[in-house]
C-alpha positions as CSV (number, residue, x, y, z in Angstrom):
1,M,115.3,7.2,-119.6
2,S,118.7,7.8,-118.1
3,L,120.1,11.1,-116.8
4,Q,123.6,12.0,-115.5
5,E,124.3,14.9,-113.2
6,N,127.6,15.4,-111.4
7,D,128.6,12.0,-110.2
8,E,125.1,10.5,-110.1
9,N,123.2,8.5,-112.7
10,T,119.4,8.6,-112.6
11,I,117.3,5.9,-114.3
12,I,113.7,6.6,-114.8
13,L,111.2,3.8,-115.2
14,D,107.9,4.9,-116.6
15,I,105.4,2.2,-115.9
16,K,101.8,2.7,-116.8
17,Q,99.1,0.4,-115.6
18,Y,95.4,0.8,-115.7
19,A,94.0,-1.1,-112.7
20,T,91.5,-1.0,-109.9
21,Q,94.1,-1.8,-107.3
22,N,97.4,-0.2,-106.4
23,N,100.4,-2.6,-106.5
24,L,103.1,0.0,-106.2
25,E,104.6,-1.4,-103.0
26,E,105.0,-4.8,-104.6
27,L,106.6,-3.3,-107.6
28,I,109.1,-1.3,-105.5
29,E,110.0,-4.4,-103.6
30,K,110.8,-6.2,-106.8
31,I,113.0,-3.4,-107.9
32,K,114.8,-3.4,-104.5
33,N,115.3,-7.1,-104.7
34,S,116.7,-6.8,-108.3
35,V,119.2,-4.0,-108.0
36,G,119.5,-3.5,-104.2
37,T,122.1,-6.2,-103.9
38,L,124.5,-4.3,-106.2
39,G,125.1,-1.7,-103.5
40,I,123.3,1.0,-105.5
41,K,121.7,3.9,-103.6
42,L,118.0,3.7,-104.5
43,S,115.3,6.4,-104.1
44,Y,111.8,6.2,-105.4
45,S,109.2,8.7,-106.7
46,V,105.7,7.3,-107.6
47,Y,102.5,8.9,-108.7
48,A,99.0,7.7,-109.4
49,K,96.2,9.3,-111.4
50,A,92.6,8.4,-110.7
51,K,89.3,9.7,-112.3
52,T,86.8,10.8,-109.8
53,S,83.0,11.4,-109.9
54,A,83.6,14.5,-107.7
55,V,82.8,17.8,-109.5
56,D,83.5,20.3,-106.7
57,I,87.3,20.8,-106.8
58,S,87.3,23.0,-103.7
59,K,85.3,20.4,-101.6
60,T,87.5,17.6,-102.8
61,N,90.6,19.5,-101.9
62,K,89.3,20.2,-98.4
63,D,88.4,16.6,-97.9
64,I,91.9,15.4,-99.0
65,T,93.5,18.1,-96.7
66,K,91.5,16.9,-93.7
67,L,92.6,13.3,-94.4
68,L,96.3,14.5,-94.7
69,R,96.1,16.3,-91.4
70,F,94.5,13.2,-89.7
71,R,97.4,11.1,-91.1
72,G,100.0,13.5,-89.6
73,Y,100.9,15.7,-92.5
74,D,101.6,19.4,-91.7
75,N,102.8,22.5,-93.7
76,I,100.1,21.9,-96.2
77,D,100.1,24.5,-99.0
78,T,97.6,24.7,-101.9
79,I,97.8,26.9,-104.9
80,N,95.3,27.4,-107.7
81,I,96.3,26.3,-111.2
82,S,94.6,26.9,-114.4
83,N,92.5,23.7,-114.3
84,G,92.3,23.0,-110.5
85,V,94.5,23.0,-107.4
86,S,98.0,21.7,-106.6
87,T,99.0,20.9,-103.0
88,V,102.2,20.0,-101.2
89,A,102.5,18.6,-97.7
90,N,105.1,17.3,-95.3
91,R,105.1,14.4,-92.9
92,K,108.9,14.3,-92.2
93,Y,109.3,11.2,-94.3
94,N,112.1,11.1,-96.9
95,P,111.9,14.9,-97.5
96,I,113.2,16.4,-100.7
97,N,113.7,20.0,-101.8
98,S,111.2,21.1,-104.4
99,N,110.5,24.6,-105.7
100,K,112.6,26.3,-102.9
101,R,110.5,24.5,-100.3
102,S,112.2,22.0,-98.1
103,N,110.6,18.9,-96.5
104,V,108.1,18.2,-99.3
105,D,107.2,14.5,-99.3
106,F,103.7,14.4,-100.8
107,N,102.1,16.3,-103.7
108,Y,98.6,16.0,-105.1
109,A,96.5,17.9,-107.6
110,V,92.8,17.9,-108.2
111,T,92.2,18.8,-111.9
112,T,89.4,19.1,-114.4
113,Y,89.7,18.3,-118.1
114,S,87.1,17.8,-120.8
115,S,87.3,14.1,-120.0
116,G,86.5,14.5,-116.3
117,T,87.9,15.4,-112.9
118,Y,91.1,13.6,-111.7
119,I,93.1,13.3,-108.5
120,I,96.8,12.9,-109.1
121,L,98.9,11.8,-106.2
122,G,102.7,11.9,-106.0
123,A,105.3,10.8,-103.5
124,P,107.4,12.8,-103.0
125,V,106.3,14.8,-106.0
126,I,104.3,14.4,-109.2
127,P,107.1,13.9,-111.8
128,V,105.0,14.8,-114.9
129,P,103.1,17.9,-116.1
130,Y,99.4,17.9,-115.3
């Protein structure tokens, strides 16, 4: 998909892969090597969705929040959504503006559907509805 706003063009690559390993860094390097030499300003937003055996959304959220704090994230805000929780956090890395909140660089959700419980991770945001 391609979008144009003001003088900027945005190209969105939607790549879906079902795998047991995360190869996002390798994929981003390939994209950088392909178009980075053209002098084009690049920015990336990635997300991953994983099914979990956890059933207690509140406990799972607390565990993830503890891990984020250990990793240096601060300004962690969680809201309840209809099927779980959604959280934003900041580590002062490539911040963006999102929903009137500055310095958001990580977003995750813990959600429950009829097919199970999922953890959805996004950097800097989750670009799809969940």
